[in-house]
C-alpha positions in Angstrom: -35.3 6.8 10.2 -31.8 5.7 10.9 -29.0 7.5 9.1 -26.1 5.1 8.7 -22.9 6.3 7.1 -21.8 4.2 4.2 -18.4 3.6 2.8 -17.1 3.2 -0.8 -17.2 -0.6 -0.2 -20.9 -0.5 0.2 -21.1 0.5 -3.5 -18.8 -2.2 -4.9 -20.0 -5.3 -6.6 -19.4 -8.5 -4.5 -16.6 -9.8 -6.8 -14.6 -6.6 -6.4 -15.2 -6.4 -2.7 -14.1 -10.0 -2.3 -11.0 -9.6 -4.4 -9.9 -6.5 -2.5 -10.5 -8.2 0.8 -8.4 -11.2 -0.1 -5.5 -9.1 -1.6 -5.3 -6.6 1.2 -5.3 -9.4 3.8 -2.7 -11.3 1.9 -0.5 -8.2 1.6 -0.8 -7.4 5.3 0.3 -10.9 6.1 3.3 -10.6 3.8 4.3 -7.3 5.4 3.8 -5.4 2.1 1.0 -3.3 3.5 1.0 -1.7 6.9 -1.3 -2.5 9.8 -3.1 0.7 9.1 -4.9 -1.1 6.3 -6.8 -2.9 9.1 -9.2 0.0 9.0 -10.0 -0.7 5.4 -10.4 -4.4 6.2 -12.9 -3.5 8.9 -14.9 -1.4 6.5 -15.0 -4.3 4.0 -16.1 -6.7 6.8 -18.9 -4.3 7.8 -20.1 -4.2 4.2 -20.0 -7.9 3.9 -22.0 -8.4 7.2 -24.6 -5.8 6.1 -25.0 -7.9 2.9 -25.3 -11.1 4.9 -22.0 -12.5 3.6 -19.8 -14.4 6.0 -16.2 -13.3 6.3 -15.0 -16.9 5.5 -17.0 -16.9 2.3 -15.8 -13.4 1.4 -12.2 -14.5 1.8 -12.6 -17.8 -0.1 -14.5 -16.2 -2.9 -11.8 -13.5 -3.1 -9.1 -16.2 -3.4 -11.0 -17.9 -6.2 -11.5 -14.6 -8.1 -7.8 -13.6 -7.8 -6.6 -17.0 -8.9 -9.0 -17.0 -11.9 -7.7 -13.5 -12.9 -4.1 -14.7 -12.7 -4.9 -17.7 -14.9 -6.7 -15.5 -17.4 -3.7 -13.2 -17.6 -1.3 -16.1 -18.1 -3.3 -17.6 -20.9 -3.9 -14.3 -22.6 -0.3 -13.3 -22.6 1.0 -16.6 -24.0 1.7 -16.7 -27.8 
């Protein structure tokens, strides 16, 4: 029996994984987060691939989730 180490990302629901993946990538591109976060990105990518999820789909779904959250916050905060 093969003993594979797992990461915290293996335990996350897809929506949370996708949101984190998108936000961390976006913040690395903006220079807000350091390149050291690439390790975290790789762990998320490994989890996605284990689940059979393409990285493009993970990124796109993450973008949709983050935008939906922003819209929800905007509409909830308006009087």
